[in-house]
N, C-alpha and C positions, 0 to 999 in steps of 0.2 A: 504494500500500500504506500503511495507516495505521500510526502509530507503535506502537500497542498490538499490532497483528498482527505487526509486525516484531519486537517484543520476544519474542513467543511463538514465532514461526517460526524465528528465527535459532538459538537454542540447541537447539530440537527437531531441526531438520534437521542442524545441526552434529554433534550427538551421534550421530544415525543414520548419517551419512556417515563418521564417524571409524572405524567398523568396517571400512571398505573402503579405508582409507589416505588419506582426504581430510580435510585440516584446513583451516580458514579462515585460519590464520596462515601467513605467507609462508615460514617456516623449516621446514615440515613435512618429516619424513624421507622420506615417500613420494615427494616431488618433488625430492629432493636430487640431488647429482651435477652433473657438468658437461654441459650440454645439447649441447655441441659435441664431446664425446669420441666416439671410434669405438665402435660397438656391440661389446660383448664377445661373441665367438663361439667355438664349439668349435675347438680347434686344427687348423689345416690345414698345419702345418709339414712333417710327413712323412706325407702321406696314404696310407692303406692302400687298395689297389685294391678297388673295390666288388665284393661277392659276385656270382658269375656265375649263381646259380640263377634260374630263370624266375619271373616275377611270379605268385605264387599267387593263386588266387581264393578269397575275394573281395578280399583286399588290405587292409592296415591304414590307419587314419586317424590322423594326428598333429595335435594342436591346441595352439597356444601363444596366450596372451592375457592380458587383465587381468580386472577384476571383472565386465565384461560377458560374459565367457566362463565364468569360475569361478562367479560369482553367489554368492560365499561371503564371510564376514567374516574368514576366516583369511588371514594375509599371510606373506610371506617363507618361511623354512624350514618354518614350521608350516602353510603354505597348503594348503587342501583345496578340492575342487570339489563344488559342490552336485549331488546325484544327479539333480536335475531341470533342471540347466543345459543349454543347447542342445547342447554336445558330447556329454554323457552320453545325451541323448535321441537324438542322431544315431547314436551307437554302437548303441543298442538298436533303433532303427528300421531300420538297415541290416544288423544282425547281423554287423558287422565288428569286428575288434580295434581298440580305441581306446587311444591313448596321449595323455593330456591332461595338460599341465603348466601350464595357465593359472593365474594367481595374482593376487589382488586387489592393486592398487597397482603392478603391473608396467607397463613402458613399452617403446617401441621402443629408446630410448637415453638417457633422462635420469634416470629414477628409480634408486634403489639396486638394484632388481631389474629386469633387462632381458631382452629377447628372447633374448640369448645365454645367459643363465643358465638359462632354461627349455629352450633348445635342447640344452644340455649334459645336462640331466636326461633329456630325451627320448632323446638319443643313448645314454645308459647303459642304457636299457630296450629298445634295438634299434629305435629309432624311424626311423632313416634307413638303409634297405636297399632292395634292389630289390623288396621285398615292400610297400613303402609306396605306396599308391594315391593318397592325398590329403594335402596339407600345408596347414593353415589358420592364419592369423595375425589376431588382432583386438587392435589396440593403437592408441594415439594420444592418448587422453584424459589419460593421466598424464605425457605429455611436457611439458617446459618449453620451449615454442616461442619465448617471448619472453625466455628466460633468467631468468625470475623465477617466475611462477605457472604451474601446470599448466592445461591446458584445462579439466579437470573442476573444479578449484578456482575458476577464474574464473566458470564457470557456476553453481556452488553458491553462491558469495558473492552473486551477483546474485539467485538464487532465494530464498536464505535471508534476506537482509537488505536487498534493494533496492540493493546496492552494485554498480551496473552502469556504472561510469565507462567512457567510450570509451577503448579501448586498441588503437590501430591496429597497434602492433607485435605484439601477440598474434595478430592476424589475418594480417597480411602476412608474418610469419615462418613460418607454416604453408605450406610449399611442397612440391610433388611431389619436388623434388630433395632436400630435407631428409629426406623419408621414404625415398627411395632410398638416401641415404648411411647411414641408420641400419639398413637391412635387407639390403643387397646381399650382405654377407659371409655371412650366414646362408642366404640364398637360393642363393648359389653353392655353398655346402656341401651343401645339400639336393639340388641338381641333380647334383652329382658322385656322391653316395652313393645317391641315390634317383632314377635317371634315368627311371623309369616314373611318377613321381608328378606329378599335377596340383598346382599351387601357387596359392594364392589369398589375397588380403586379404579379410577379412570386415568390412564396414562396420558402423556402429552403427545400432540401430533408431531409428525416428522418436521424438525427444523433443518437438520443436516442429515444426509443419508448415512446410515450406520457404517458403511465402508468407506466414507469419504476421507481424503487425506488432508484437506484444507477447508476451513470454514469460508462461507461466502454469504453476502447479503446484497439484495437488489437496492440500489440507490438511484432514484430518479431515472429509472429505465436502464441503468448500467449495473452490471454485475461486478461487485468488488470482492476480490479473493484475499483472504488473510492467511498467509502461508504458515506462520508460526503459531498454529492454533490447535495443536494436538491436545492441549490441556482441556479446552472446552469440549472438544469432541469426546474425550474420555469421560468428562463430567456428565454430559448428556446421556451417554451410553450407560454409565453407572447408575444414574438416577432411575432410568427405565428398568434396568435389571434388578435393582434393589427393591423397587416398588412391586415388581412381579413376585419376587421371592417373599416379601412381606405378606402379600396376599395369600400365598401358599401357607406360610406359617400361621396366619390368622384364620385359615380356612374360609376365605372370602374369594370373590371373583375378581378378575382383572380384565379391564377393557383395553384391548391392544390398539390404542389410537394411532400409534406409529405405523402399525401394519395397515390400518385402514386408510392412511394418508400417504403410504409409501410412494416415493418417486415424485411427490408434489410438494416438497419443502421449499426452502429459500433457494433462489437461483435456478429454478426449473421453469420450463416453458409455461406451465399452467399451475402456479403455486397455490396452495390452500392456506398459506400464511402470508401476512403482509411483509413487504420490504419497507423502505423509507421513501415516502413520496413516489411510490411505484405505480405506474399506469397499468401494469399487468393485473393489479388488484384494485383496491380502493386507496387512492393517494392519501386519504385522511385516516386510514385504518391504523390501529396500534401496531407498531413494528414487532415482528416475530410472533404475532398473535393470529388466531384464525380469521379467515375471511368468512363472509356469509356462506359461501359454498362449502368451506371447510367445516363450519359448524353444522351444516346440513348433512355432510358425510358422517360426522360424529353422531348426530341424532339418529340417523338410519342404522348405523352400526350398533348402537345400544339397543334400539328397538328390536333389531333382528337377533342380537345375541340373547336377549332375555324373553323373546317371544311376546312382546308387549302388543 
């Protein structure tokens, strides 16, 4: 990447990503908190017996997640969900009641807004009952796996400015057990109150092809290749693999979003994720996040996998 292009791309991509809680500075609030703290979950101190009514058909869907599920610039208490994001499309596609509390900047257990915070909001809206048919979680990019940077910030720093230093701790610290530790309380809660529900982790769509040798991003119609990018390729691969294994350890399902969107990541002829000001997709779309078509692919994949 040339110095001139770096000077253009870094502020452009940084500004675009700020709206979803990603800052290129290490002290950003979206990645704050203690990465080793227990996931905040709805209280289970004095559990109320789950309702005895039969599972109604068609049964509701509950979705928790980060900006890849919300696909919206609104964060925290103000967070909203894009009406074209995959959870919303899934609700319309299946004609089932949808309770979606996904929020940009959220994490499994390290950002200021965690899976447990979203679970409490879903619980208040009757999300966890015997009427719940499917419970979906899409997190991981906003977790501080190495105790410093979030996975998404490491990726963006590399794509935006060529800052792709090898950080082995960022990769090795992403383990299936770490994901289990940050999610088990919420999953146990859902299993108790929603015994009829299928539970699943939702993986991330393809950003970079698994076998790629260098990262790439579309900028204003131009493909920009970052050659010293082995670290972020390894990080993306590790997060996907660790989430799959965590699903196995917890005996829950895994939605293989990467497989569903294979061959249509960044710098492909028909990408399902946005570049930066890229005319191949929506020039105003959030960089490295799903397009409307990408979200439609996700919705259909989930519908078909669970027979909704």
